[in-house]
Backbone bond lengths (Angstrom), bond angles and torsions (degrees), N, CA, C in turn:
res aa  C-N    CA-C-N  psi(-1)  N-CA   C-N-CA  omega(-1)  CA-C   N-CA-C  phi
1 M - - - 1.469 - - 1.528 108.83 -
2 S 1.316 116.39 126.49 1.457 119.96 -176.39 1.523 111.34 -76.09
3 N 1.311 114.62 149.33 1.474 121.16 178.31 1.526 108.88 -79.75
4 P 1.343 117.95 123.50 1.473 119.24 -178.52 1.519 113.08 -64.65
5 D 1.346 117.55 -18.97 1.466 120.27 -179.25 1.523 112.75 -85.96
6 T 1.336 116.73 -4.86 1.458 120.10 -178.28 1.530 110.27 -75.86
7 V 1.329 116.28 134.47 1.465 121.45 177.96 1.520 108.05 -93.13
8 H 1.319 116.56 118.23 1.460 121.56 -179.22 1.531 110.29 -89.34
9 P 1.334 117.55 150.65 1.475 120.60 -176.88 1.516 113.84 -57.06
10 Q 1.359 117.12 -30.64 1.461 118.17 -176.87 1.527 113.05 -75.60
11 E 1.341 116.72 -11.40 1.460 119.47 178.85 1.520 109.16 -79.22
12 H 1.328 115.96 129.99 1.458 120.93 -177.88 1.522 110.49 -81.92
13 P 1.321 117.71 134.74 1.476 119.95 177.86 1.521 111.55 -68.65
14 I 1.307 116.02 158.25 1.466 120.44 177.15 1.522 108.33 -67.93
15 P 1.316 118.14 127.33 1.472 119.98 -178.67 1.518 111.35 -64.50
16 A 1.338 116.77 144.86 1.463 121.53 -178.31 1.526 111.22 -62.14
17 Q 1.353 116.04 -27.39 1.457 119.61 -177.75 1.523 112.54 -70.08
18 A 1.329 117.70 -8.74 1.461 120.09 -178.90 1.524 111.98 -69.58
19 I 1.339 117.26 -21.37 1.453 121.84 179.12 1.525 108.54 -115.20
20 R 1.305 116.13 120.47 1.453 120.17 -178.57 1.518 109.67 -117.15
21 L 1.297 115.86 125.30 1.453 121.73 179.63 1.523 109.44 -108.36
22 P 1.335 117.17 149.02 1.475 119.49 -179.59 1.519 111.16 -67.81
23 Q 1.319 116.96 140.50 1.450 120.65 178.14 1.522 111.16 -70.45
24 R 1.326 116.12 -40.41 1.447 120.65 -177.16 1.520 113.42 -130.54
25 G 1.291 116.86 -15.66 1.452 119.05 -178.86 1.517 111.64 82.00
26 F 1.312 115.93 179.00 1.451 122.28 -179.43 1.528 108.55 -105.75
27 T 1.296 116.85 145.66 1.458 120.50 -179.01 1.522 109.91 -88.95
28 I 1.328 115.79 151.34 1.458 119.53 176.44 1.521 108.63 -81.54
29 N 1.314 115.28 161.71 1.457 120.98 176.98 1.519 108.35 -75.39
30 R 1.327 116.67 110.77 1.457 119.68 -173.91 1.526 112.72 -69.58
31 R 1.311 117.75 -27.55 1.467 119.74 176.30 1.521 110.80 -66.54
32 K 1.331 115.81 -42.87 1.465 119.39 177.70 1.531 110.71 -65.61
33 A 1.331 116.47 -37.80 1.460 120.35 178.98 1.524 110.64 -64.49
34 L 1.332 116.67 -41.72 1.465 120.56 178.35 1.523 111.14 -66.13
35 L 1.331 116.51 -38.11 1.460 120.37 177.93 1.529 110.55 -63.69
36 A 1.339 115.94 -46.70 1.465 120.10 178.41 1.524 110.73 -61.59
37 A 1.340 117.20 -42.25 1.461 121.19 179.11 1.523 110.86 -62.77
38 G 1.333 116.89 -41.60 1.458 120.83 -179.87 1.518 111.99 -61.90
39 I 1.335 116.74 -43.66 1.470 120.99 -179.99 1.525 110.30 -65.42
40 L 1.333 116.47 -44.21 1.462 120.89 -178.60 1.526 112.03 -66.62
41 W 1.323 117.13 -42.00 1.461 120.11 179.79 1.527 111.25 -70.46
42 L 1.323 117.14 -30.65 1.467 119.79 174.56 1.528 109.46 -63.67
43 G 1.328 116.39 -43.95 1.458 120.49 176.45 1.514 111.48 -61.37
44 F 1.329 116.51 -39.47 1.462 120.82 177.54 1.530 110.81 -62.58
45 A 1.333 116.47 -44.87 1.463 120.42 179.84 1.524 111.46 -61.98
46 V 1.319 117.05 -38.82 1.467 121.23 177.82 1.526 110.08 -63.07
47 M 1.345 116.99 -43.38 1.457 120.71 -179.79 1.530 110.65 -64.40
48 V 1.329 117.81 -39.35 1.464 120.73 177.83 1.521 110.09 -61.58
49 W 1.325 116.59 -44.62 1.464 120.84 179.75 1.520 111.20 -63.09
50 L 1.330 117.01 -42.82 1.456 120.60 -179.96 1.532 111.62 -63.68
51 V 1.331 116.20 -40.21 1.467 120.05 179.24 1.521 110.52 -67.15
52 L 1.323 117.52 -47.23 1.458 121.02 -179.11 1.531 111.72 -64.96
53 A 1.335 115.70 -29.20 1.474 119.99 179.03 1.522 112.22 -86.26
54 G 1.344 116.80 -3.03 1.453 120.72 178.96 1.513 114.09 70.07
55 R 1.327 117.65 34.87 1.465 121.55 -175.42 1.526 113.51 -108.44
56 T 1.329 118.06 16.03 1.463 120.18 -178.71 1.523 112.43 -110.36
57 G 1.319 117.11 9.92 1.460 120.84 -174.86 1.518 114.25 -56.35
58 A 1.335 117.28 -50.62 1.464 120.99 -178.01 1.525 111.19 -65.69
59 F 1.321 116.78 -41.89 1.465 122.15 178.92 1.526 110.55 -62.87
60 D 1.325 116.43 -44.74 1.463 121.02 -179.06 1.526 111.60 -65.24
61 E 1.315 116.53 -45.37 1.460 120.00 -178.55 1.525 111.37 -65.24
62 M 1.319 116.68 -43.87 1.468 120.79 -179.90 1.524 110.69 -61.80
63 G 1.330 117.14 -43.14 1.457 120.76 -179.24 1.510 113.00 -65.31
64 L 1.334 117.22 -41.13 1.456 120.78 -179.32 1.521 112.34 -70.05
65 L 1.325 117.60 -33.36 1.463 121.24 -177.97 1.529 112.78 -85.24
66 A 1.330 116.99 -11.88 1.470 120.52 -174.31 1.525 112.06 -61.90
67 A 1.313 118.27 -34.87 1.473 121.64 -176.44 1.525 112.19 -102.86
68 R 1.330 118.13 18.74 1.461 121.53 -178.00 1.525 111.56 -119.64
69 R 1.328 115.19 151.80 1.461 121.26 176.50 1.524 109.65 -78.87
70 E 1.306 115.77 146.30 1.462 120.15 176.63 1.527 109.48 -68.15
71 G 1.295 115.78 142.74 1.460 120.16 177.89 1.513 112.28 98.01
72 N 1.350 117.42 -80.02 1.471 119.81 -176.18 1.532 113.81 -89.80
73 L 1.339 117.05 -8.95 1.468 122.82 177.00 1.526 113.17 61.90
74 D 1.346 116.99 24.38 1.461 120.15 173.46 1.518 110.14 -71.85
75 F 1.328 115.53 163.95 1.473 120.45 178.29 1.527 108.99 -61.04
76 A 1.321 116.15 131.81 1.472 120.59 -173.31 1.519 113.43 -78.51
77 G 1.312 118.58 -19.98 1.455 121.43 -177.97 1.508 113.20 -87.61
78 S 1.326 114.63 -178.21 1.460 120.71 178.80 1.522 110.63 -75.33
79 H 1.338 115.38 170.38 1.464 120.04 176.70 1.526 110.80 -62.16
80 L 1.330 116.92 -37.80 1.465 120.99 177.90 1.520 110.62 -62.50
81 M 1.331 117.21 -43.06 1.461 120.36 179.41 1.524 110.87 -63.32
82 L 1.319 116.67 -39.09 1.461 119.84 178.24 1.529 110.93 -63.17
83 E 1.332 116.67 -40.08 1.463 120.11 177.33 1.524 111.30 -65.24
84 I 1.333 116.11 -37.01 1.467 119.83 177.58 1.528 110.20 -63.83
85 V 1.318 116.49 -42.46 1.466 121.05 178.97 1.527 110.12 -62.82
86 R 1.335 116.84 -43.17 1.463 120.11 178.85 1.525 111.93 -65.73
87 D 1.331 116.50 -39.39 1.468 119.69 177.09 1.529 110.67 -64.57
88 T 1.322 116.08 -38.65 1.465 120.72 179.23 1.516 110.82 -64.16
89 T 1.332 116.11 -45.91 1.468 119.04 -179.42 1.523 111.25 -65.78
90 A 1.350 117.62 -28.25 1.465 121.04 179.38 1.530 111.54 -64.50
91 L 1.328 117.08 -27.37 1.463 120.67 178.77 1.525 111.67 -64.21
92 G 1.330 116.24 -22.79 1.455 119.95 177.69 1.512 113.18 -100.03
93 G 1.341 116.90 2.91 1.456 120.84 178.66 1.515 112.24 -72.76
94 V 1.305 115.99 164.99 1.467 121.16 -175.08 1.526 111.66 -58.54
95 F 1.333 117.76 -45.79 1.468 120.13 -174.39 1.524 112.28 -66.39
96 L 1.346 117.36 -58.83 1.461 119.83 -175.80 1.521 111.75 -66.48
97 R 1.325 116.19 -40.80 1.469 119.15 -179.17 1.521 110.85 -59.97
98 N 1.322 116.99 -47.33 1.456 120.18 -179.72 1.525 112.37 -71.97
99 L 1.341 116.54 -31.20 1.467 120.06 176.35 1.521 110.20 -63.05
100 F 1.334 116.66 -45.55 1.461 120.80 177.57 1.527 111.21 -65.26
101 A 1.327 116.42 -36.30 1.463 119.91 -179.63 1.530 110.81 -65.09
102 V 1.319 116.56 -46.28 1.470 120.27 178.48 1.527 110.14 -63.64
103 G 1.335 116.52 -43.12 1.461 119.91 177.80 1.512 112.46 -60.34
104 A 1.335 116.41 -38.05 1.464 120.25 179.55 1.521 111.05 -66.45
105 V 1.333 117.35 -40.58 1.469 120.43 178.47 1.529 110.36 -62.12
106 V 1.334 116.29 -45.45 1.473 120.55 179.65 1.529 110.43 -62.81
107 A 1.344 116.78 -43.61 1.461 120.62 -179.78 1.528 111.23 -62.82
108 L 1.321 116.94 -42.28 1.465 120.45 179.63 1.527 110.84 -64.37
109 L 1.323 117.14 -37.64 1.463 120.03 177.78 1.523 111.39 -66.40
110 F 1.328 117.44 -41.91 1.460 120.83 177.80 1.529 111.44 -64.24
111 L 1.324 116.40 -31.44 1.465 120.65 179.33 1.527 112.43 -80.27
112 G 1.319 116.22 -1.63 1.461 119.39 179.94 1.506 113.60 81.18
113 L 1.337 117.76 13.83 1.460 121.93 -179.44 1.528 109.18 -100.30
114 R 1.326 115.07 64.75 1.454 120.47 -175.54 1.525 111.73 -64.47
115 R 1.318 116.49 -39.41 1.466 120.79 179.15 1.517 110.88 -60.19
116 E 1.334 116.96 -45.13 1.461 121.27 179.78 1.524 111.31 -66.73
117 A 1.342 116.78 -35.62 1.468 120.67 179.02 1.528 110.91 -64.59
118 V 1.340 116.43 -44.39 1.464 120.49 179.87 1.526 110.26 -66.18
119 L 1.327 116.97 -43.45 1.462 121.14 179.53 1.527 110.62 -61.58
120 F 1.321 116.94 -43.05 1.464 121.13 179.77 1.526 110.47 -62.89
121 A 1.327 117.57 -45.51 1.463 121.39 179.99 1.525 111.05 -62.63
122 M 1.319 117.69 -41.10 1.459 121.72 178.88 1.530 110.62 -65.99
123 T 1.323 116.36 -38.87 1.462 120.78 -179.85 1.520 111.30 -64.77
124 V 1.320 117.00 -46.49 1.464 121.48 -178.98 1.525 110.84 -64.38
125 T 1.331 117.00 -44.50 1.462 120.68 179.85 1.528 111.11 -63.25
126 G 1.329 116.40 -45.67 1.461 120.49 178.71 1.511 112.38 -64.35
127 G 1.329 117.71 -35.90 1.451 121.67 178.43 1.515 112.23 -65.13
128 W 1.332 115.94 -40.86 1.462 119.95 178.51 1.523 110.76 -63.19
129 I 1.330 117.17 -41.41 1.466 121.32 178.78 1.526 110.47 -65.09
130 A 1.340 116.98 -43.91 1.469 121.25 -179.36 1.521 111.60 -62.77
131 N 1.337 117.18 -43.84 1.466 120.29 -179.20 1.533 111.15 -65.88
132 T 1.323 117.04 -40.25 1.465 120.59 178.76 1.527 110.84 -62.14
133 A 1.328 116.33 -41.24 1.464 120.46 179.53 1.529 111.21 -65.97
134 L 1.329 116.65 -41.87 1.465 120.59 -179.04 1.524 111.53 -64.69
135 K 1.324 116.76 -39.71 1.463 119.78 178.68 1.523 110.89 -61.92
136 G 1.331 116.19 -38.65 1.452 119.99 -179.83 1.515 112.91 -70.74
137 I 1.335 116.60 -32.16 1.466 120.85 -177.56 1.526 111.19 -76.46
138 V 1.339 116.61 -47.78 1.470 120.75 -175.58 1.521 110.58 -85.70
139 G 1.320 117.22 -64.93 1.462 120.74 -179.92 1.526 111.91 69.68
140 R 1.335 115.65 147.18 1.463 121.26 179.20 1.515 108.74 -175.51
141 D 1.323 116.56 141.93 1.462 120.17 177.60 1.525 110.58 -76.02
142 R 1.323 115.92 154.96 1.465 121.26 177.57 1.536 110.09 -66.28
143 P 1.330 116.75 150.91 1.475 118.94 178.98 1.524 112.03 -65.89
144 Q 1.324 115.47 144.28 1.465 121.64 177.20 1.528 111.16 -121.28
145 I 1.324 117.01 16.69 1.466 121.86 -178.54 1.522 111.19 -70.73
146 V 1.344 116.32 -38.31 1.462 121.54 -179.95 1.526 108.96 -128.75
147 P 1.342 118.38 157.76 1.464 120.64 176.90 1.532 111.38 -63.43
148 H 1.309 116.70 140.50 1.462 121.63 176.81 1.533 108.98 -75.52
149 L 1.313 117.00 135.64 1.456 121.94 -180.00 1.518 112.30 -99.29
150 M 1.330 116.71 8.12 1.459 122.58 173.05 1.519 108.03 -162.79
151 E 1.322 116.45 163.42 1.456 120.74 179.95 1.530 109.90 -75.87
152 A 1.323 116.02 141.73 1.459 121.26 176.91 1.524 108.16 -156.15
153 G 1.319 116.05 138.47 1.456 120.35 -179.79 1.511 111.63 -133.19
154 G 1.321 116.39 176.02 1.454 120.91 178.70 1.518 112.43 86.06
155 E 1.321 115.60 -176.10 1.453 121.49 -179.94 1.524 110.56 -69.40
156 S 1.323 115.56 152.67 1.459 120.47 -174.81 1.522 113.87 -93.68
157 F 1.343 117.69 -28.02 1.467 120.27 -174.27 1.522 111.05 -119.05
158 P 1.348 116.40 131.55 1.468 127.09 -12.65 1.522 110.49 -78.06
159 S 1.313 116.93 166.29 1.453 121.86 -179.67 1.530 110.43 -65.61
160 G 1.334 116.26 119.17 1.460 119.94 178.22 1.509 112.66 -66.54
161 H 1.349 116.77 -37.68 1.456 120.70 175.26 1.524 110.31 -56.27
162 S 1.332 115.62 -48.71 1.463 121.00 -175.88 1.519 111.37 -67.17
163 F 1.330 116.34 -46.13 1.460 121.14 -178.13 1.522 111.15 -62.85
164 N 1.329 116.20 -53.72 1.461 119.81 -175.18 1.525 112.87 -71.18
165 A 1.338 117.45 -33.24 1.467 119.25 176.77 1.519 110.20 -64.73
166 A 1.341 116.90 -41.48 1.463 120.30 177.74 1.522 110.71 -62.65
167 V 1.337 116.49 -43.18 1.464 120.45 179.50 1.527 110.77 -60.90
168 V 1.331 116.47 -52.50 1.463 120.71 -173.41 1.524 111.60 -66.05
169 Y 1.327 117.66 -51.26 1.459 119.35 -172.47 1.530 112.95 -75.38
170 I 1.327 117.46 -35.57 1.466 118.82 177.81 1.529 110.43 -72.99
171 A 1.331 116.94 -42.05 1.466 119.53 176.97 1.530 110.81 -63.69
172 M 1.333 116.66 -37.52 1.461 120.54 176.79 1.525 110.53 -63.36
173 A 1.324 115.83 -42.00 1.465 120.09 178.95 1.527 110.87 -64.03
174 L 1.324 117.22 -41.80 1.467 120.75 178.39 1.528 110.92 -62.07
175 A 1.341 116.35 -37.24 1.467 120.24 -179.65 1.525 111.21 -67.83
176 F 1.329 117.12 -48.67 1.467 119.65 -177.61 1.525 112.08 -76.27
177 A 1.327 117.64 -23.50 1.461 120.06 176.43 1.522 111.05 -65.20
178 S 1.336 116.23 -20.70 1.467 120.02 179.37 1.522 112.32 -67.21
179 M 1.327 118.06 -10.66 1.457 120.91 178.91 1.523 112.15 -77.37
180 S 1.325 117.02 -13.01 1.454 120.28 -178.85 1.527 110.52 -117.73
181 S 1.324 115.53 141.73 1.461 120.70 176.66 1.523 112.09 -91.87
182 R 1.336 117.03 -4.03 1.466 121.67 -177.98 1.523 109.89 -89.39
183 H 1.338 115.68 125.98 1.461 120.58 -178.60 1.524 111.25 -63.51
184 S 1.323 117.48 -36.01 1.467 119.92 -178.62 1.523 110.92 -62.65
185 V 1.337 116.56 -38.25 1.460 120.60 178.54 1.519 110.16 -68.10
186 R 1.317 116.26 -43.87 1.464 120.08 -179.43 1.533 111.03 -61.89
187 Y 1.328 116.32 -46.98 1.459 120.26 -178.72 1.525 111.07 -63.07
188 T 1.325 116.75 -36.58 1.467 120.28 179.77 1.527 110.69 -66.23
189 I 1.328 116.71 -44.52 1.474 120.85 -179.34 1.522 110.59 -64.41
190 V 1.324 116.83 -48.55 1.466 120.35 -178.15 1.529 110.75 -68.14
191 G 1.325 116.87 -40.47 1.460 120.18 178.66 1.523 111.85 -62.70
192 S 1.325 116.74 -39.65 1.466 120.64 178.14 1.522 111.10 -63.40
193 A 1.340 116.33 -39.84 1.464 120.21 178.20 1.527 111.09 -65.65
194 M 1.311 117.12 -36.76 1.461 120.61 178.54 1.528 110.76 -66.40
195 V 1.325 116.54 -40.73 1.471 120.50 178.40 1.527 110.35 -65.81
196 L 1.339 116.80 -45.02 1.464 120.81 179.88 1.522 111.13 -60.06
197 S 1.333 116.90 -47.17 1.467 119.83 -179.05 1.521 111.24 -66.13
198 A 1.338 117.83 -32.50 1.466 120.65 176.38 1.528 110.67 -67.71
199 M 1.326 117.03 -37.00 1.467 121.00 176.05 1.525 111.14 -63.63
200 I 1.336 115.72 -41.99 1.460 120.17 177.61 1.528 109.68 -61.28
201 A 1.332 115.88 -42.64 1.459 120.35 -179.61 1.528 111.20 -61.18
202 W 1.327 117.69 -49.12 1.463 120.02 -176.14 1.527 112.17 -70.50
203 S 1.322 117.87 -23.74 1.465 119.92 177.06 1.522 110.88 -61.57
204 R 1.317 117.50 -28.39 1.465 121.43 178.72 1.529 110.80 -66.77
205 V 1.322 115.96 -34.84 1.471 120.43 176.95 1.522 109.95 -70.85
206 M 1.325 117.19 -42.81 1.458 120.88 -179.48 1.524 111.80 -63.19
207 L 1.315 116.63 -28.27 1.461 120.95 177.50 1.529 112.24 -85.57
208 G 1.320 116.64 -5.86 1.460 121.36 175.35 1.510 116.19 80.74
209 V 1.348 118.35 10.03 1.462 120.48 -174.78 1.525 112.99 -98.71
210 H 1.329 116.97 -3.29 1.460 121.04 178.20 1.523 110.16 -144.45
211 F 1.325 115.61 147.16 1.455 121.15 170.51 1.527 108.84 -72.91
212 P 1.332 118.50 151.07 1.463 120.15 173.85 1.532 113.18 -55.03
213 S 1.329 116.74 -36.18 1.467 119.32 178.46 1.523 111.59 -67.01
214 D 1.347 117.44 -30.10 1.467 121.09 176.34 1.528 110.99 -61.79
215 V 1.337 114.80 -49.53 1.468 118.97 -174.34 1.519 111.43 -76.23
216 T 1.332 117.06 -32.18 1.464 119.79 177.28 1.524 109.98 -63.75
217 A 1.338 115.71 -48.24 1.463 119.70 178.63 1.526 110.88 -64.56
218 G 1.336 116.30 -41.96 1.457 119.75 -179.60 1.518 111.94 -61.22
219 W 1.341 116.30 -45.41 1.470 119.20 -179.04 1.527 111.27 -66.27
220 L 1.340 116.52 -43.85 1.472 119.82 179.75 1.528 110.62 -61.66
221 G 1.333 116.71 -43.05 1.455 119.86 179.83 1.517 112.80 -67.23
222 G 1.332 116.95 -42.66 1.457 120.35 -179.93 1.522 112.63 -66.97
223 A 1.331 116.28 -44.95 1.467 119.80 177.90 1.524 110.46 -63.57
224 G 1.347 115.36 -40.38 1.462 118.84 178.15 1.514 112.11 -61.82
225 W 1.344 116.61 -40.16 1.460 119.84 178.52 1.522 111.17 -66.13
226 A 1.330 118.22 -39.80 1.462 121.41 -179.40 1.525 110.75 -59.27
227 F 1.337 116.85 -44.34 1.473 120.18 179.47 1.520 111.40 -73.40
228 L 1.335 117.24 -38.62 1.463 120.32 179.79 1.523 110.56 -63.55
229 A 1.331 116.50 -44.50 1.466 120.33 179.95 1.520 111.16 -64.62
230 A 1.343 116.91 -37.51 1.466 119.95 179.31 1.523 111.35 -60.50
231 A 1.329 116.15 -30.61 1.463 120.11 -179.48 1.524 112.46 -88.01
232 L 1.332 117.12 -46.07 1.457 120.67 -172.48 1.527 113.90 -85.18
233 L 1.327 117.36 -28.18 1.465 120.17 -177.06 1.526 112.58 -96.31
234 Y 1.328 116.99 4.49 1.459 120.24 -176.53 1.537 111.35 -62.24
235 K 1.329 116.86 -50.31 1.461 119.98 -177.61 1.532 112.33 -66.09
236 P 1.350 119.52 -46.02 1.477 118.30 175.71 1.523 112.80 -59.56
237 A 1.344 116.67 -38.55 1.460 120.11 179.53 1.527 110.55 -66.16
238 K 1.316 116.64 -40.74 1.470 121.03 179.14 1.527 110.36 -64.46
239 A 1.340 116.41 -42.27 1.461 119.74 179.33 1.524 110.72 -64.15
240 A 1.337 116.66 -41.15 1.462 120.11 179.52 1.527 111.08 -67.41
241 A 1.332 116.56 -38.71 1.461 120.46 -178.34 1.521 112.22 -70.54
242 D 1.328 116.59 -28.25 1.460 120.42 -177.37 1.525 113.11 -84.31
243 R 1.323 117.31 -8.08 1.453 119.28 177.96 1.522 110.60 -68.41
244 Q 1.312 115.88 147.27 1.466 120.35 -176.56 1.518 111.88 -62.16
245 V 1.359 116.41 -36.82 1.456 119.26 -177.92 1.522 111.14 -66.07
246 A 1.352 116.91 -26.78 1.465 119.65 179.81 1.522 111.18 -67.65
247 G 1.329 116.32 -23.25 1.453 119.36 179.08 1.514 113.49 -64.22
248 T 1.339 115.98 -24.54 1.469 118.67 179.51 1.522 111.70 -70.76
249 L 1.338 117.39 -17.10 1.461 121.75 178.75 1.512 112.34 -88.07
250 D 1.325 116.71 -8.95 1.459 121.00 -177.41 1.520 108.90 -82.69
251 P 1.342 119.29 111.53 1.464 120.69 -177.24 1.516 112.98 -64.40
252 A 1.339 116.80 -31.15 1.459 119.62 179.61 1.526 110.36 -66.14
253 T 1.359 115.70 -42.73 1.462 120.37 178.16 1.516 111.33 -66.67
254 A 1.344 115.43 -41.39 1.459 120.03 179.85 1.517 111.39 -63.55
255 A 1.333 115.96 -40.36 1.459 119.89 179.47 1.523 110.92 -65.83
256 H 1.353 115.80 -39.68 1.464 119.89 179.23 1.526 110.59 -65.73
257 S 1.352 116.47 -40.31 1.462 120.52 179.58 1.524 110.74 -65.75
258 G 1.343 115.31 -40.52 1.460 119.11 178.93 1.507 111.71 -65.42
259 H 1.338 116.66 -37.08 1.473 120.80 179.36 1.529 110.24 -67.97
260 S 1.359 115.66 -39.77 1.473 119.52 179.38 1.526 110.80 -65.74
261 A 1.349 115.06 -39.95 1.462 119.02 -179.19 1.531 110.66 -67.21
262 A 1.316 116.65 -34.18 1.452 120.22 -178.65 1.520 111.35 -70.42
263 Q 1.335 115.67 -25.74 1.473 119.06 -179.75 1.517 113.31 -81.96
264 R 1.330 115.87 -12.98 1.488 118.49 -178.22 1.530 111.41 -75.55
């Protein structure tokens, strides 16, 4: 009895032309991106002012105690829920976040979206620099209201997990959304990234290692940077991607050149 999964020689392979990828993708509306960035950065500025003025005490305490049991301040959810929260926060950690970022750059290059790959890399790098500078300027000790459910060090405000997760995942969504010309698809991809990064941000509060104001400011600042960079860094990224030397970084081009050379 023959195996139905076996490919017989007489069966014709699917032609390569059946899958068509965009050469350059579609650009986002830079006016809308600037508007979104302006609203998000305004929210960030308000949070900075509230923290510096000492007006977030009630909000911070309520948020930290929301997921804790009265009395011993243990995590109020089940062990499974705690593992889910830890897994969620890991998505914003240095290793996984940067692993996904590098993978996204490679994927965009293979898809022929060199402009989007360069823009994404510039956005992530600039976001990391901006968050590091903000932590040094503001500074804040970690909350001690509830026991920490994981190790965390460094300054507390703004939350680096929240800021960088928003930058990476929203910028990644903006890059891959360029593959579709349908606004509904783009909004769904970007909206999903915003929800995911917000979940990562709030997981830091549930673990007790950040104040709610830390993660709120971090997420607003990171999301604002992702949209701002998409608008302001578009032309520099396009110029860098169009340079001849940038073509050597394109794995699809390199593979094609290697195949041509092998046929000679």
